[in-house]
BATORPA-683511 format. One line per field, with one value per atom (N, C-alpha, C): residue number from 0; residue in three letters; atom name; x, y, z. Coordinates in steps of 0.001 Angstrom, whole numbers, plus 500000, padded with zeros to 6 digits. Last residue first. Layout:
N
i <- c(NUM/...)
aa <- c(ALA/...)
at <- c(CA/...)
east <- c(X/...)
north <- c(Y/...)
up <- c(Z/...)
END
This chain:
159
i <- c(158/158/158/157/157/157/156/156/156/155/155/155/154/154/154/153/153/153/152/152/152/151/151/151/150/150/150/149/149/149/148/148/148/147/147/147/146/146/146/145/145/145/144/144/144/143/143/143/142/142/142/141/141/141/140/140/140/139/139/139/138/138/138/137/137/137/136/136/136/135/135/135/134/134/134/133/133/133/132/132/132/131/131/131/130/130/130/129/129/129/128/128/128/127/127/127/126/126/126/125/125/125/124/124/124/123/123/123/122/122/122/121/121/121/120/120/120/119/119/119/118/118/118/117/117/117/116/116/116/115/115/115/114/114/114/113/113/113/112/112/112/111/111/111/110/110/110/109/109/109/108/108/108/107/107/107/106/106/106/105/105/105/104/104/104/103/103/103/102/102/102/101/101/101/100/100/100/99/99/99/98/98/98/97/97/97/96/96/96/95/95/95/94/94/94/93/93/93/92/92/92/91/91/91/90/90/90/89/89/89/88/88/88/87/87/87/86/86/86/85/85/85/84/84/84/83/83/83/82/82/82/81/81/81/80/80/80/79/79/79/78/78/78/77/77/77/76/76/76/75/75/75/74/74/74/73/73/73/72/72/72/71/71/71/70/70/70/69/69/69/68/68/68/67/67/67/66/66/66/65/65/65/64/64/64/63/63/63/62/62/62/61/61/61/60/60/60/59/59/59/58/58/58/57/57/57/56/56/56/55/55/55/54/54/54/53/53/53/52/52/52/51/51/51/50/50/50/49/49/49/48/48/48/47/47/47/46/46/46/45/45/45/44/44/44/43/43/43/42/42/42/41/41/41/40/40/40/39/39/39/38/38/38/37/37/37/36/36/36/35/35/35/34/34/34/33/33/33/32/32/32/31/31/31/30/30/30/29/29/29/28/28/28/27/27/27/26/26/26/25/25/25/24/24/24/23/23/23/22/22/22/21/21/21/20/20/20/19/19/19/18/18/18/17/17/17/16/16/16/15/15/15/14/14/14/13/13/13/12/12/12/11/11/11/10/10/10/9/9/9/8/8/8/7/7/7/6/6/6/5/5/5/4/4/4/3/3/3/2/2/2/1/1/1/0/0/0)
aa <- c(PRO/PRO/PRO/PHE/PHE/PHE/GLU/GLU/GLU/GLY/GLY/GLY/SER/SER/SER/GLY/GLY/GLY/PRO/PRO/PRO/SER/SER/SER/GLY/GLY/GLY/ARG/ARG/ARG/PHE/PHE/PHE/ALA/ALA/ALA/ALA/ALA/ALA/VAL/VAL/VAL/VAL/VAL/VAL/THR/THR/THR/THR/THR/THR/ARG/ARG/ARG/ARG/ARG/ARG/ARG/ARG/ARG/ARG/ARG/ARG/ASP/ASP/ASP/ALA/ALA/ALA/LEU/LEU/LEU/VAL/VAL/VAL/VAL/VAL/VAL/VAL/VAL/VAL/GLY/GLY/GLY/GLY/GLY/GLY/ASP/ASP/ASP/ARG/ARG/ARG/PRO/PRO/PRO/VAL/VAL/VAL/VAL/VAL/VAL/SER/SER/SER/ILE/ILE/ILE/LEU/LEU/LEU/ARG/ARG/ARG/ALA/ALA/ALA/GLY/GLY/GLY/GLN/GLN/GLN/ASP/ASP/ASP/ARG/ARG/ARG/TRP/TRP/TRP/ARG/ARG/ARG/HIS/HIS/HIS/LEU/LEU/LEU/LEU/LEU/LEU/VAL/VAL/VAL/MET/MET/MET/ALA/ALA/ALA/ASP/ASP/ASP/THR/THR/THR/ASP/ASP/ASP/ARG/ARG/ARG/VAL/VAL/VAL/LEU/LEU/LEU/ASP/ASP/ASP/PRO/PRO/PRO/LEU/LEU/LEU/PHE/PHE/PHE/LEU/LEU/LEU/GLN/GLN/GLN/GLY/GLY/GLY/ALA/ALA/ALA/VAL/VAL/VAL/ASP/ASP/ASP/HIS/HIS/HIS/LEU/LEU/LEU/GLY/GLY/GLY/GLU/GLU/GLU/MET/MET/MET/VAL/VAL/VAL/HIS/HIS/HIS/SER/SER/SER/LYS/LYS/LYS/ARG/ARG/ARG/ARG/ARG/ARG/ASP/ASP/ASP/ASP/ASP/ASP/PRO/PRO/PRO/ASP/ASP/ASP/GLY/GLY/GLY/THR/THR/THR/PHE/PHE/PHE/TRP/TRP/TRP/SER/SER/SER/GLY/GLY/GLY/HIS/HIS/HIS/GLY/GLY/GLY/GLY/GLY/GLY/LYS/LYS/LYS/TYR/TYR/TYR/GLY/GLY/GLY/VAL/VAL/VAL/LEU/LEU/LEU/VAL/VAL/VAL/ASP/ASP/ASP/ASP/ASP/ASP/GLY/GLY/GLY/LEU/LEU/LEU/ALA/ALA/ALA/ILE/ILE/ILE/VAL/VAL/VAL/GLU/GLU/GLU/THR/THR/THR/LEU/LEU/LEU/THR/THR/THR/LEU/LEU/LEU/ASP/ASP/ASP/GLN/GLN/GLN/LEU/LEU/LEU/HIS/HIS/HIS/CYS/CYS/CYS/ALA/ALA/ALA/PRO/PRO/PRO/ASP/ASP/ASP/VAL/VAL/VAL/PHE/PHE/PHE/LEU/LEU/LEU/ARG/ARG/ARG/ARG/ARG/ARG/ARG/ARG/ARG/LEU/LEU/LEU/ASP/ASP/ASP/PRO/PRO/PRO/ALA/ALA/ALA/LEU/LEU/LEU/ALA/ALA/ALA/GLY/GLY/GLY/VAL/VAL/VAL/ASN/ASN/ASN/GLY/GLY/GLY/VAL/VAL/VAL/PRO/PRO/PRO/ALA/ALA/ALA/THR/THR/THR/PRO/PRO/PRO/ARG/ARG/ARG/ARG/ARG/ARG/ARG/ARG/ARG/LEU/LEU/LEU/ALA/ALA/ALA/LEU/LEU/LEU/TRP/TRP/TRP/LEU/LEU/LEU/LEU/LEU/LEU/VAL/VAL/VAL/ALA/ALA/ALA/LEU/LEU/LEU/PRO/PRO/PRO/ALA/ALA/ALA/ALA/ALA/ALA/ALA/ALA/ALA/LEU/LEU/LEU/GLY/GLY/GLY/VAL/VAL/VAL/ILE/ILE/ILE/MET/MET/MET)
at <- c(N/CA/C/N/CA/C/N/CA/C/N/CA/C/N/CA/C/N/CA/C/N/CA/C/N/CA/C/N/CA/C/N/CA/C/N/CA/C/N/CA/C/N/CA/C/N/CA/C/N/CA/C/N/CA/C/N/CA/C/N/CA/C/N/CA/C/N/CA/C/N/CA/C/N/CA/C/N/CA/C/N/CA/C/N/CA/C/N/CA/C/N/CA/C/N/CA/C/N/CA/C/N/CA/C/N/CA/C/N/CA/C/N/CA/C/N/CA/C/N/CA/C/N/CA/C/N/CA/C/N/CA/C/N/CA/C/N/CA/C/N/CA/C/N/CA/C/N/CA/C/N/CA/C/N/CA/C/N/CA/C/N/CA/C/N/CA/C/N/CA/C/N/CA/C/N/CA/C/N/CA/C/N/CA/C/N/CA/C/N/CA/C/N/CA/C/N/CA/C/N/CA/C/N/CA/C/N/CA/C/N/CA/C/N/CA/C/N/CA/C/N/CA/C/N/CA/C/N/CA/C/N/CA/C/N/CA/C/N/CA/C/N/CA/C/N/CA/C/N/CA/C/N/CA/C/N/CA/C/N/CA/C/N/CA/C/N/CA/C/N/CA/C/N/CA/C/N/CA/C/N/CA/C/N/CA/C/N/CA/C/N/CA/C/N/CA/C/N/CA/C/N/CA/C/N/CA/C/N/CA/C/N/CA/C/N/CA/C/N/CA/C/N/CA/C/N/CA/C/N/CA/C/N/CA/C/N/CA/C/N/CA/C/N/CA/C/N/CA/C/N/CA/C/N/CA/C/N/CA/C/N/CA/C/N/CA/C/N/CA/C/N/CA/C/N/CA/C/N/CA/C/N/CA/C/N/CA/C/N/CA/C/N/CA/C/N/CA/C/N/CA/C/N/CA/C/N/CA/C/N/CA/C/N/CA/C/N/CA/C/N/CA/C/N/CA/C/N/CA/C/N/CA/C/N/CA/C/N/CA/C/N/CA/C/N/CA/C/N/CA/C/N/CA/C/N/CA/C/N/CA/C/N/CA/C/N/CA/C/N/CA/C/N/CA/C/N/CA/C/N/CA/C/N/CA/C/N/CA/C/N/CA/C/N/CA/C/N/CA/C/N/CA/C/N/CA/C/N/CA/C/N/CA/C/N/CA/C/N/CA/C/N/CA/C/N/CA/C/N/CA/C/N/CA/C/N/CA/C/N/CA/C/N/CA/C/N/CA/C/N/CA/C/N/CA/C)
east <- c(681792/682821/683653/678398/679602/680814/677198/676882/677949/676596/677513/677458/675283/674583/675171/676490/676008/675842/676900/678283/677784/674445/674860/676249/673569/674722/675372/670264/671493/672314/669504/669293/670276/667846/668986/668659/665257/665786/666833/663877/664386/664962/661016/661607/662336/659700/660607/661385/657778/658417/658923/656246/657739/658411/653816/653786/655677/654472/653650/653764/655890/656523/655766/656240/655290/655604/658546/658194/656841/660616/659324/658872/663697/663054/661625/665784/664805/664106/669349/668363/667065/672135/671665/670419/672366/672458/672004/672884/673877/673617/670117/671160/672609/667225/668456/669360/664325/665416/666502/661493/662385/663509/657671/658974/660038/655592/656481/657749/652154/653842/654112/648997/649878/651333/647839/648671/649013/645850/645824/646187/646093/645613/645364/646837/645855/645309/649614/648460/647308/650786/650542/649468/651160/650084/649675/652414/651415/650645/654911/654180/652736/655483/654990/654557/656127/654883/654429/658316/657017/655947/659811/659918/658093/660227/659799/659249/661095/659870/659426/662864/663174/661803/662506/662886/663251/661931/660796/661567/663514/662933/662016/665233/665961/664917/664018/665057/665119/661261/661999/662803/659638/660610/661731/656540/658444/658668/654147/654808/656249/651495/652411/653004/650025/650002/650961/649586/650405/649941/648832/647771/648235/651554/650183/649665/654885/653923/652483/656936/655279/654640/659485/659135/657810/661379/660099/659609/664649/663743/662391/665373/665819/664525/667662/666605/666829/668780/669162/667550/668285/669432/669730/666877/666096/667172/666668/667587/667411/664402/665281/666533/662559/662370/663452/664282/664279/663773/661797/663085/662950/661684/661098/662186/661799/662488/661233/659505/660181/660805/657882/658841/659430/654725/656238/657074/652236/652344/653984/649934/651104/651769/647958/647653/649212/649378/648426/648249/651117/650755/649853/652421/651698/651174/655983/654484/653632/657415/656699/655488/660428/658751/658523/662364/662090/660729/663047/663441/663016/660015/661221/661594/658206/658723/660081/655298/656338/656610/653735/653810/655094/650706/652636/652469/648941/649542/650478/648591/647503/647686/649896/650010/648771/649430/649217/649705/651128/650691/650407/652237/651216/650457/655012/654454/653038/658017/656498/656024/660844/660426/659034/664541/663178/662226/666920/667023/665671/666029/666394/666491/666501/666839/667017/666325/666669/667054/665273/664370/665077/668010/666850/666046/669842/669542/668481/670489/669834/669368/671086/670267/669614/673949/672516/671151/676073/675259/674126/676396/675756/675364/674531/675634/675232/672478/672816/673949/672993/672965/673118/671459/673171/673899/668803/669527/670993/666997/668196/669179/664693/664798/666554/663416/663949/664277/664830/664342/664437/663465/664424/664220/661219/661122/662447/661590/661482/661869/658950/660382/660604/656887/656994/658264/656725/656988/657710/656132/655080/655563/658483/657805/656861/658953/659567/659261/656744/657097/657831/656726/655997/655964/659005/659043/657919/658149/659172/659367/655676/655691/656969/657402/657052/656484/659176/659894/658886/656760/657783/658709/655864/655029/655836/657131/656741/656743/656704/657839/657868/653731/654147/655725/653650/652981/653651/655218/655900/655192/653032/654510/655289)
north <- c(972938/973790/973412/972520/971849/972610/973684/974310/973202/972458/973955/974191/970093/971397/972396/967999/968339/969877/966724/967101/968072/968277/967469/967636/971040/970052/969067/970283/971435/970341/968239/968812/969541/969533/969036/969074/968441/969403/968685/967865/967776/968712/967066/968245/967513/965555/965433/966876/963868/965387/964812/961867/961935/963193/961225/962246/962512/958752/958676/959777/959583/958769/958565/962329/962302/961190/962819/962794/962018/964389/964055/963809/963394/963592/963431/965036/964351/964535/964109/965122/964048/962404/964248/964853/960324/961288/962266/957718/958604/959355/956525/955913/957219/958869/957492/957767/959139/959513/958469/959960/959044/959998/959954/960616/959569/959913/959023/960003/960917/960809/959756/961652/960424/961085/964831/963593/962780/966773/965407/964395/969006/968032/966761/970784/971134/970147/969763/969735/969658/969569/968532/968482/972640/971905/970450/973282/973897/973090/971760/971688/971942/973660/972201/971227/976236/975814/974686/975612/975895/975692/974805/973926/973915/976782/975983/974914/978898/979121/977912/978931/978073/978291/979729/981098/979982/977875/979084/979829/976032/975866/976907/975572/976322/976343/971983/973666/974070/970897/970724/972284/968524/969622/969871/967191/967152/968296/965523/967205/966567/963409/964381/965847/960079/961685/962478/956852/958112/959433/954084/955790/957031/952547/952394/953502/951438/952288/952244/949862/949331/950070/950872/949936/949785/953923/953085/952268/954571/954351/953232/956572/955559/955747/959674/958996/957465/961717/960476/960487/964027/964301/962957/963141/963889/963856/960463/961028/961753/958773/958882/959706/958582/959284/959733/959286/958478/959588/960329/960682/959513/958452/958876/959468/958149/958566/958983/955582/956781/957184/953548/953408/955353/953224/952696/952500/955150/954260/953651/958044/957049/955709/960037/958643/957728/963197/962311/961006/965888/965011/964178/969191/968331/967281/970810/970228/969331/973678/972532/971962/975499/974719/973781/978015/976910/976727/980585/980264/978911/981302/982114/981286/979066/979356/979659/978219/978562/979250/975215/976361/976867/973393/973963/975227/970120/972143/972215/967997/968512/970175/965466/967017/967397/962087/963294/964496/958871/960328/961422/956854/956913/957895/955843/955835/956097/956855/957044/956827/955339/955879/955632/955534/955261/955910/954799/954759/954527/952963/954078/953744/950808/950951/951985/953610/952173/952172/955890/955187/953587/956920/957570/956548/956422/955528/956066/958514/957111/956383/960418/960716/959571/959267/959236/959633/960267/958667/958685/963081/962465/960928/963813/963393/962748/966534/965286/964878/969678/968728/967063/970320/970414/969511/970399/969565/969667/971850/971409/970516/972142/972229/972387/969694/970989/971173/967237/967716/968859/967441/967466/967662/964703/965889/966277/961738/962452/963813/961603/962102/962533/959758/960374/960340/959840/959165/959990/961599/961700/960784/961600/963036/962960/958484/959466/961087/957763/957370/957897/959731/959466/959087/958235/959283/960040/955357/955774/957367/955926/955459/955991/956952/957622/957416/954158/955589/956971/952866/952411/953919/953467/953752/953342/952009/953455/954241/949918/950295/951949/949379/949360/949476/949930/951131/950864/948031/949140/950001/945577/945621/947258)
up <- c(857995/857575/856927/856040/856729/856811/854413/855472/856378/851649/851879/853212/851544/851839/851708/851184/849997/850060/853803/852996/852123/855810/855448/854091/857329/858418/856841/856530/857256/857821/854228/855358/855745/850868/851622/852952/848827/850033/850583/845735/846662/847689/843931/844993/846133/840749/842262/842775/838607/839061/840624/837169/836902/837354/838121/836374/836417/839175/837630/836827/841368/840373/838906/842667/842202/840842/845893/844469/843995/847932/847534/846073/849999/848565/848648/851326/851402/849926/851986/851435/851530/852930/853230/852722/851696/850443/851450/853242/853210/852098/851765/852476/852273/851123/850771/851455/852015/852357/852280/850203/850290/850928/849818/850265/850251/846813/847767/848146/846308/846222/847214/844641/845441/845549/844527/844119/845245/845091/846054/845269/843836/842921/843740/846125/845205/844632/846688/847565/846748/843930/844909/845596/843528/842912/843397/845908/846264/845291/844972/846356/846135/842809/842559/843881/843711/842525/842623/845431/845719/844573/842905/843970/844854/841599/840705/841897/843217/842973/842177/845896/844652/844447/848921/847502/846048/849724/850040/848458/850980/849725/849094/853241/852280/850730/854104/854262/853311/855168/853939/853621/857088/856857/855501/857082/856633/856930/859879/859008/858351/859735/860260/859164/859071/859030/859754/857910/859045/858299/857050/857486/858482/858993/857881/858277/858940/859156/858266/859344/859105/859423/861198/859878/859986/862318/862524/860945/862473/861370/862318/865265/864379/863387/866446/866122/865581/869301/868424/867770/870651/869536/868529/872833/871673/870634/874465/873895/872863/874759/875710/875243/872521/873840/874813/869543/870340/871640/866670/867776/869139/863383/865051/865618/860038/860979/862395/858235/858535/859847/856014/857227/857312/855317/854993/856032/853834/855033/854119/854379/854011/854522/855152/854335/853944/854805/855562/854261/855635/854426/855248/855476/856178/855347/855189/854476/855504/855712/856583/855349/854348/854035/855168/854584/855009/854647/855528/853982/853854/857052/856893/855350/856424/857768/857296/854801/854544/856041/854201/854872/854960/852989/852638/853356/853636/854073/853535/852725/853433/853356/850685/850884/851909/850533/850038/850607/850114/851022/850113/849155/848989/849603/851030/850128/849876/852285/852651/851294/853798/852529/853083/854466/854888/853694/853208/854287/854948/850187/851027/852122/847528/848756/850165/845331/845677/847016/844887/845150/845194/843789/845077/845633/841520/843007/843765/840247/839796/840320/841817/841180/840642/843067/843951/842986/841333/841280/842079/842176/840960/840903/845119/844621/843103/845744/845111/844587/846012/847209/846842/843722/844133/845193/844430/843387/843527/846106/846005/845641/843345/844659/844932/841078/841429/843547/838480/840038/839946/835294/836318/837408/834269/834251/835443/832041/833586/833152/829541/829881/831307/827644/828954/829352/823961/825446/826460/821744/823053/824188/819945/820462/821770/819773/820477/820740/818402/819895/820746/816026/817224/818517/815196/815224/816243/814752/815385/816192/812663/814045/815327/810755/811279/812757/810232/810605/811153/809455/810552/811043/806944/808141/809442/805074/804727/806082/805720/805804/805711/805215/806252/806702/802379/803211/804715/801412/801355/802136/801944/802819/802773)
END
């Protein structure tokens, strides 16, 4: 009994030291509203799950990432009016590209995108409702990249 009581504090210390903590998001984190950080994956406008990155291409200050194998929902352009988009539901085994503005100068974000591509990590991509951002995340390793859409309230590009 005494040995059990003596081991309890050690077990708690080990648990605190070894538990997985979420890492801080990288990218344009300033574009996230404080309350949005806690609910990025709750009721998003659209999301793709289980996608893997195939390409990471720098385009000036922006990044274009190719992906494959996702399922879920995502934006698509309206063929009648290119300025409009809507969400397509029920997508399976999709492939495409995600545009991530202003990430090239963020070394942590670029390293993480390349690591995910090289490791074939299974990712989720999310656009939160009214968030003005696109989020790529490896939920298993608890790593996240955030990119703000140009002209979103938190991007600094509104007049």
